[in-house]
FIMARKOL-989418 format. One record per residue: residue number from 0; z, x, y of N, C-alpha, C, O, CB in turn. Coordinates in steps of 0.02 Angstrom, whole numbers. Glycine has a CB too. Layout:
BEGIN
  seq     n_w     n_u     n_v    ca_w    ca_u    ca_v     c_w     c_u     c_v     o_w     o_u     o_v    cb_w    cb_u    cb_v
  NUM       Z       X       Y       Z       X       Y       Z       X       Y       Z       X       Y       Z       X       Y
...
// end
This chain:
BEGIN
  seq     n_w     n_u     n_v    ca_w    ca_u    ca_v     c_w     c_u     c_v     o_w     o_u     o_v    cb_w    cb_u    cb_v
    0    -189    -158    1407    -191    -135    1336    -161    -186    1290    -103    -204    1297    -155     -69    1326
    1    -204    -209    1242    -180    -257    1198    -147    -236    1136    -166    -181    1116    -230    -296    1182
    2    -104    -264    1100     -82    -235    1048     -76    -291     990     -81    -351    1003     -18    -199    1068
    3     -65    -270     931     -55    -317     874       1    -292     831      16    -232     829    -119    -326     832
    4      30    -340     797      85    -317     753      57    -313     678      24    -356     649     150    -370     758
    5      75    -256     656      54    -241     587     105    -264     532     159    -236     526      43    -166     581
    6      88    -313     495     132    -333     437      93    -337     383      47    -378     383     168    -395     445
    7     106    -297     329      70    -291     271     110    -294     212     165    -265     210      36    -233     273
    8      87    -331     158     129    -341      99      74    -311      41      14    -324      44     156    -429      89
    9     101    -275      -5      59    -261     -60      89    -276    -127     150    -270    -133      40    -193     -59
   10      57    -292    -171      77    -304    -241      48    -251    -289     -13    -244    -297      53    -375    -264
   11      95    -214    -322      72    -163    -367      86    -178    -435     143    -183    -457     100    -100    -352
   12      31    -186    -472      42    -203    -543      66    -139    -576      42     -84    -560     -24    -231    -580
   13     115    -145    -623     137     -83    -662     119     -96    -735     105    -152    -755     218     -69    -654
   14     121     -45    -773     100     -40    -839     157     -76    -875     216     -66    -862      87      35    -863
   15     135    -120    -922     180    -161    -958     232    -120   -1001     288    -142   -1016     139    -208   -1003
   16     209     -62   -1020     260     -15   -1055     311       5   -1006     361      32   -1031     227      51   -1085
   17     310      -1    -943     356      25    -898     399     -28    -869     443     -11    -829     321      61    -847
   18     390     -92    -884     425    -142    -862     501    -138    -882     545    -143    -840     393    -201    -884
   19     514    -129    -950     578    -124    -971     615     -72    -947     676     -79    -939     580    -121   -1033
   20     583     -11    -931     615      48    -899     632      26    -827     686      43    -802     566     113    -900
   21     592      -6    -799     612     -25    -731     668     -73    -720     712     -64    -677     556     -51    -699
   22     667    -127    -761     727    -180    -766     788    -140    -781     839    -150    -747     717    -238    -826
   23     786     -95    -828     850     -66    -846     876     -19    -789     937      -9    -785     844     -27    -913
   24     836       9    -749     862      52    -695     814      60    -640     764      95    -642     880     120    -721
   25     834      23    -589     791      20    -529     788      81    -495     745      86    -452     811     -29    -482
   26     827     133    -505     816     200    -468     758     233    -496     739     285    -469     876     249    -474
   27     725     209    -546     671     242    -581     598     213    -550     543     227    -574     680     227    -663
   28     608     174    -495     547     148    -472     491     197    -453     432     182    -462     563     108    -417
   29     510     253    -429     468     304    -406     425     333    -468     365     345    -468     513     359    -373
   30     468     339    -518     440     366    -584     393     318    -613     340     337    -638     497     380    -637
   31     410     254    -610     357     200    -638     298     202    -601     243     200    -628     382     125    -634
   32     305     205    -536     242     208    -496     198     266    -507     137     263    -500     257     207    -425
   33     232     323    -525     195     384    -542     161     385    -607     123     431    -622     240     440    -540
   34     174     336    -646     138     328    -711      68     306    -707      27     316    -751     172     279    -754
   35      54     273    -649     -10     251    -631     -21     179    -631      10     141    -668     -55     279    -673
   36     -67     159    -586     -91      92    -572    -156      92    -543    -176     143    -514     -47      57    -530
   37    -192      37    -546    -253      31    -508    -252      -4    -443    -219     -56    -437    -299       1    -545
   38    -289      25    -392    -280      -2    -331    -354     -16    -294    -394      31    -291    -234      46    -292
   39    -368     -72    -271    -422     -89    -227    -402    -109    -156    -369    -160    -144    -459    -144    -257
   40    -422     -69    -112    -403     -77     -49    -457     -76       6    -499     -31       8    -357     -30     -37
   41    -455    -125      49    -496    -129     109    -459    -132     165    -407    -165     164    -538    -182     110
   42    -478    -101     219    -444    -106     286    -454    -165     324    -509    -173     350    -462     -53     326
   43    -410    -205     332    -423    -264     373    -429    -253     448    -451    -298     484    -371    -310     361
   44    -409    -195     470    -410    -174     537    -470    -126     556    -471     -92     607    -346    -141     550
   45    -518    -128     507    -567     -77     519    -603     -79     586    -619     -28     616    -615     -80     467
   46    -617    -145     610    -654    -153     673    -612    -126     732    -638     -95     778    -672    -227     685
   47    -550    -139     728    -505    -114     783    -494     -38     784    -493      -7     837    -437    -146     777
   48    -486     -11     725    -489      60     712    -549      97     741    -541     149     773    -488      70     640
   49    -613      67     730    -671      96     747    -674     102     817    -690     155     844    -725      61     721
   50    -657      44     854    -656      36     930    -621      95     952    -648     136     989    -621     -32     957
   51    -554     104     930    -512     157     952    -542     226     941    -535     271     984    -446     152     918
   52    -572     234     891    -600     306     871    -658     316     915    -671     374     934    -624     313     791
   53    -693     269     934    -756     276     974    -739     303    1043    -782     331    1076    -794     206     980
   54    -677     294    1065    -655     313    1128    -608     372    1127    -570     386    1173    -624     257    1159
   55    -613     406    1070    -571     472    1054    -495     454    1050    -452     494    1069    -581     531    1114
   56    -482     392    1024    -413     368    1010    -388     404     945    -427     435     910    -411     288    1002
   57    -330     399     932    -302     436     878    -277     370     829    -249     380     776    -237     491     904
// end
């Protein structure tokens, strides 16, 4: 069985209006994220996942 290490980094753009709020209080990060942002995502491991799913893997 072969394996691979998953190491992913994401950059999330936040609304400019929320930057000052975030800088003032880092504990509000969750609230800033909940105000909304756009995400475009593609699964770089799609082929590996498909192989596993084809043999009833989880």
